[in-house]
C-alpha positions as CSV (number, residue, x, y, z in Angstrom):
1,M,112.1,0.6,34.8
2,N,110.3,3.0,37.2
3,E,112.3,5.3,39.4
4,K,112.0,4.8,43.1
5,R,109.2,6.9,44.7
6,A,110.2,9.4,47.4
7,S,108.6,8.2,50.7
8,V,106.7,10.6,52.9
9,L,105.7,10.2,56.6
10,I,102.6,12.2,57.8
11,V,102.6,13.4,61.4
12,D,99.2,14.9,62.3
13,D,96.7,14.2,65.0
14,H,93.6,14.7,62.8
15,P,92.6,11.5,61.1
16,L,90.5,13.2,58.4
17,F,93.4,15.5,57.4
18,R,95.8,12.6,57.3
19,E,93.4,10.8,55.0
20,R,93.2,13.8,52.6
21,L,96.9,14.2,52.6
22,R,97.5,10.5,52.1
23,Q,95.2,10.6,49.0
24,L,96.9,13.6,47.6
25,I,100.4,12.3,47.9
26,S,99.6,8.7,46.9
27,S,98.1,9.9,43.6
28,E,101.5,11.4,42.6
29,P,103.7,9.0,40.5
30,D,106.9,10.1,42.2
31,L,105.6,10.0,45.8
32,E,104.4,7.4,48.3
33,I,103.3,7.2,52.0
34,S,105.7,5.3,54.3
35,G,103.5,5.7,57.4
36,E,101.4,7.9,59.6
37,A,101.7,9.1,63.2
38,E,99.6,11.2,65.5
39,T,102.2,11.6,68.4
40,A,105.8,12.7,68.5
41,E,106.8,9.4,70.1
42,S,105.3,7.2,67.4
43,A,106.7,9.5,64.7
44,V,110.3,9.0,65.9
45,Q,109.8,5.2,66.0
46,L,108.4,5.2,62.5
47,M,111.2,7.4,61.2
48,R,113.7,5.0,62.6
49,E,111.9,2.0,61.2
50,A,110.6,3.2,57.8
51,R,113.4,5.7,57.1
52,P,111.2,8.1,54.9
53,D,112.7,10.7,52.7
54,L,110.5,13.4,54.1
55,A,108.2,14.1,57.1
56,I,105.2,16.4,56.9
57,V,104.6,17.5,60.5
58,D,101.7,19.5,62.0
59,I,102.4,22.1,64.7
60,T,99.9,20.7,67.1
61,L,100.3,17.1,68.1
62,K,98.9,15.0,70.9
63,G,101.0,15.7,74.0
64,S,103.6,17.7,72.1
65,S,104.2,20.0,69.1
66,G,105.7,19.8,65.7
67,L,108.4,22.3,66.8
68,E,109.4,20.1,69.8
69,L,109.4,17.1,67.5
70,T,111.7,18.8,65.0
71,K,114.1,19.8,67.8
72,T,114.1,16.3,69.1
73,L,115.0,14.9,65.7
74,R,117.9,17.2,65.4
75,A,119.1,16.3,68.9
76,L,118.9,12.6,67.9
77,S,120.8,13.3,64.7
78,I,117.9,12.0,62.6
79,N,118.7,14.0,59.5
80,L,115.2,14.0,57.9
81,P,113.8,17.0,55.9
82,I,110.8,18.3,57.8
83,L,108.0,20.2,56.1
84,V,105.7,21.8,58.7
85,L,102.1,22.0,57.4
86,S,99.8,23.8,59.8
87,M,96.6,25.8,60.2
88,H,98.6,28.5,62.0
89,D,99.5,31.7,60.2
90,E,103.1,31.6,58.9
91,S,103.9,35.0,60.3
92,L,103.5,33.4,63.7
93,Y,105.2,30.1,63.2
94,A,107.3,29.9,60.0
95,E,110.5,31.5,61.4
96,R,110.2,29.5,64.6
97,A,109.9,26.3,62.5
98,L,112.9,27.1,60.5
99,R,114.9,27.9,63.6
100,A,113.9,24.6,65.1
101,G,115.4,22.8,62.1
102,A,112.5,22.4,59.6
103,S,113.1,22.8,55.9
104,G,109.8,24.4,55.0
105,Y,106.5,25.8,56.3
106,I,103.1,25.9,54.6
107,T,99.6,26.5,55.9
108,K,96.7,24.1,55.4
109,H,94.8,26.9,53.6
110,Q,97.0,26.5,50.6
111,T,96.0,24.6,47.5
112,A,96.9,21.0,46.8
113,E,99.2,22.1,44.0
114,E,101.1,24.4,46.4
115,V,101.4,21.7,49.0
116,L,102.9,19.3,46.3
117,L,105.3,22.1,45.2
118,A,106.4,22.6,48.8
119,V,107.0,18.8,49.2
120,R,109.1,18.6,46.1
121,R,111.1,21.7,47.0
122,V,112.0,20.3,50.4
123,L,112.8,16.8,48.9
124,A,115.2,18.6,46.5
125,G,117.0,20.0,49.4
126,E,115.6,23.5,49.2
127,I,113.9,25.7,51.9
128,Y,110.2,26.4,51.3
129,V,108.2,29.3,52.6
130,S,105.7,31.5,50.8
131,E,107.0,34.4,48.6
132,K,105.6,36.9,51.2
133,M,107.4,35.1,54.0
134,T,110.6,34.9,51.9
135,S,110.6,38.7,51.4
136,S,110.0,39.2,55.2
137,L,113.0,37.0,56.1
138,L,115.3,38.6,53.6
139,R,114.4,42.1,54.8
140,N,115.3,41.0,58.3
141,V,118.6,39.5,57.2
142,A,119.4,42.7,55.2
143,G,118.5,44.9,58.1
144,A,115.7,46.7,56.3
145,S,113.4,46.2,59.2
146,P,115.3,46.3,62.5
147,R,114.5,43.5,64.8
148,T,114.7,44.3,68.5
149,P,112.3,42.3,68.7
150,A,109.4,44.5,67.5
151,R,106.6,42.7,69.4
152,P,106.7,41.5,73.0
153,I,105.2,38.2,71.7
154,D,108.4,37.6,69.8
155,R,110.3,37.4,73.0
156,L,108.4,34.2,74.0
157,T,110.1,30.8,73.7
158,D,108.4,28.2,71.5
159,R,106.9,26.5,74.6
160,E,105.7,29.8,76.1
161,F,104.1,30.5,72.7
162,E,102.3,27.2,72.8
163,V,101.0,27.9,76.4
164,L,99.8,31.4,75.3
165,E,97.8,29.8,72.5
166,L,96.3,27.1,74.7
167,I,95.2,29.8,77.2
168,G,93.6,31.7,74.4
169,R,91.6,28.6,73.5
170,G,90.2,28.4,77.0
171,R,92.3,25.6,78.4
172,T,92.7,25.5,82.1
173,T,96.2,25.1,83.7
174,R,95.6,21.5,84.4
175,A,94.3,20.9,80.8
176,I,97.4,22.6,79.4
177,A,99.6,20.4,81.6
178,E,97.9,17.3,80.3
179,T,98.3,18.5,76.7
180,L,101.9,19.2,77.0
181,Q,102.6,16.3,79.4
182,V,104.2,18.5,82.0
183,G,103.4,19.3,85.6
184,V,100.9,22.0,86.7
185,A,103.7,23.9,88.4
186,T,105.6,23.9,85.1
187,V,102.7,25.5,83.3
188,D,102.4,28.1,86.2
189,T,106.1,28.9,85.5
190,Y,105.4,29.4,81.8
191,R,102.4,31.7,82.6
192,A,104.6,33.7,85.0
193,R,107.2,34.1,82.3
194,I,104.7,35.1,79.7
195,K,103.2,37.8,82.0
196,E,106.7,39.2,82.7
197,K,107.8,39.2,79.1
198,M,104.6,40.8,77.8
199,N,104.2,43.2,80.8
200,F,100.8,41.9,81.9
201,R,99.9,43.0,85.5
202,N,98.0,39.8,86.3
203,G,96.5,36.6,84.9
204,T,93.3,38.2,83.9
205,E,95.1,40.5,81.5
206,L,97.0,37.6,80.1
207,Q,93.9,35.6,79.5
208,H,92.0,38.4,77.8
209,F,94.9,39.1,75.5
210,A,95.3,35.4,74.7
211,I,91.6,34.9,73.8
212,R,91.6,38.0,71.6
213,W,94.8,37.1,70.0
214,V,93.6,33.6,69.1
215,R,90.2,34.8,67.8
216,E,91.9,37.5,65.5
217,R,93.8,34.7,63.7
218,E,91.0,32.2,63.2
């Protein structure tokens, strides 16, 4: 008699990537897909209905983010292991994802074998990040590298961090508001906080930094 397959929910707003990930996971004898979602709202509904064993969540979702979704799940006491799979460099988002409640972080640049390894590690109840990121986190815990925080960008909240990235991608204030499903005034508040925390004199300095920062990481 075959053992029950572990069910995986894919939460990503790119249909092509969802298809590739679905094919990868479905080809494994111990894994199966329980559903797919492209928004945080539909993901929460599917989690309640399908009760998957694991959710693979992208950082960028329609109208929200994987970090906000992870926090929402914890607030709703939906105890589901989350593996964040993103195009964003782990040095920027891995620690934020773990703090939000995720059990692992892996980038979309990794091989299929590494993605499957991360899936199985998280299903087994372990925390998964790359060896390089593990060493960095352990150094921070051990105090080998004092955190005070070293970079102004580390002072930003997760939502401020999102706004900074969207500014760097050329989005207007109104477009950012629509993406995050908040008011224009709220985005203006985030921009003001970013300027203050990062010591920018004006919005032009903020925009130039954000554009350069995004380009350097692509």
